N, C-alpha and C positions, 0 to 999 in steps of 0.2 A: 502492500499499500504506499511504499513510501514515503514522503511528507506529507501524504494525506490522509494517512491512517486515520488519526483520531479524529479532524474533521469528519470522513466517511463514514465511520462507525455512530458518530454522533448525531449524523443526519438519518441516517438509515434508523436507529433507533427511535426517530422522536417520529418518523415515516415510514413504521412497517406498514400500517395500518393501507396505506396507499399501495404499495411493494406487490406487484402482482409477479417477480420471482428476477432472478438476473445472475447472470454468470459473471468474477470478476476474470481478467484477462491476462493472459501471461502472467501466472503467482510466481513469485520466488522470494516469496516473504516468510519470515519465521513459525515454528511450531504454534505459537502463541495467536500470530494472525489467523492463522486456518485454523484455526478454534475457535476463534472469535465469528469469522465469517459464514462458519458451519452452524454457529449458534441461532442465525438469520435461517429459517426454516425452510425457505424456497429460493438458496444462496446457493448455485454453482460451482466449482472452482477451473477454471480454464488452464490447460498446460501447454506449453510448446518447446521450442527448441531451447529458448532461453529459459524456461524453469529448468532444464535438466543440465545446467553447466556445471555447477559442483558435487562435490560426495553429501553436501549439508545441504544444498537442494533434495538430492534424491529422497534422503533419511524423511525431512519435510514432508514430502511428496506422498511416501508409503503411508502417512496417515491419513488418508483421503480417502473415506469411502468412496469405492467405486462407482454408488449408485448417486453420488456425487459431485463424479468426474467428468469434465469436459474435455476431447483433446483437440486441441486446435491446431488448425496448420497456419495461421496466419500468412497465409501466402502473401507475397512470394518471399517472406521476412521468416528469421526465428527458425533456419535450420538446424538441424542437428550434426555437428563435425567432430571431427575426430577428435579433438583437443575435449569436448565437451565429457563429463563424467556419465553420461548418461550414451553416448555411443557404441557401448560393451551390450548395449538393448536393443541395439535397431539389427534383425533381422532380415531387412531384405534390401538389397542393394539395387540401385538404378542405373541403366548407365546413362552417364550428364557428360554434354559438351558445352564450352564456352558461348554465350548467346550468339556471337557472327560466325559458328560452326557447327549451330543446332541442325539435326535431323532429325525424322518423324518421329524411329523408335528411342528419342534419348530425351531425355529433360535437361533444361538447362542449370549450369554447372550454378550451385551457391544461392539457388531455390527452393524454396520449400513449399514444393508442388504438392493438392490435396490429392493424388494421388498415393504420396509415400506414403500415409496414413492409413494403415492394414488394420486387420483383427487381429489379435495375437492371443 
């Protein structure tokens, strides 16, 4: 939630009666922030490549109930790269090429395409 966390929680708490539901985007925060978000009954937590950068991120994400988890592509950004702690869990690899050398049977290198989100 970065610097807006406290304001966000206060606004949400005061306006829960107006809140139909939502998704926090690109979650990279602490276990405490995760627990606070999950205290809002209709709040889901969205994760993408940015959410999988560090081992600390992975530990926090393990605490999100699967029924409250949203997988984001945030295409074309926030891909999972080899230096991310979460890259060890990527099971499918698609051929990719620089956009200048794009071919129909490949993805654009460095883009997190929706086709890369798979069941596991």
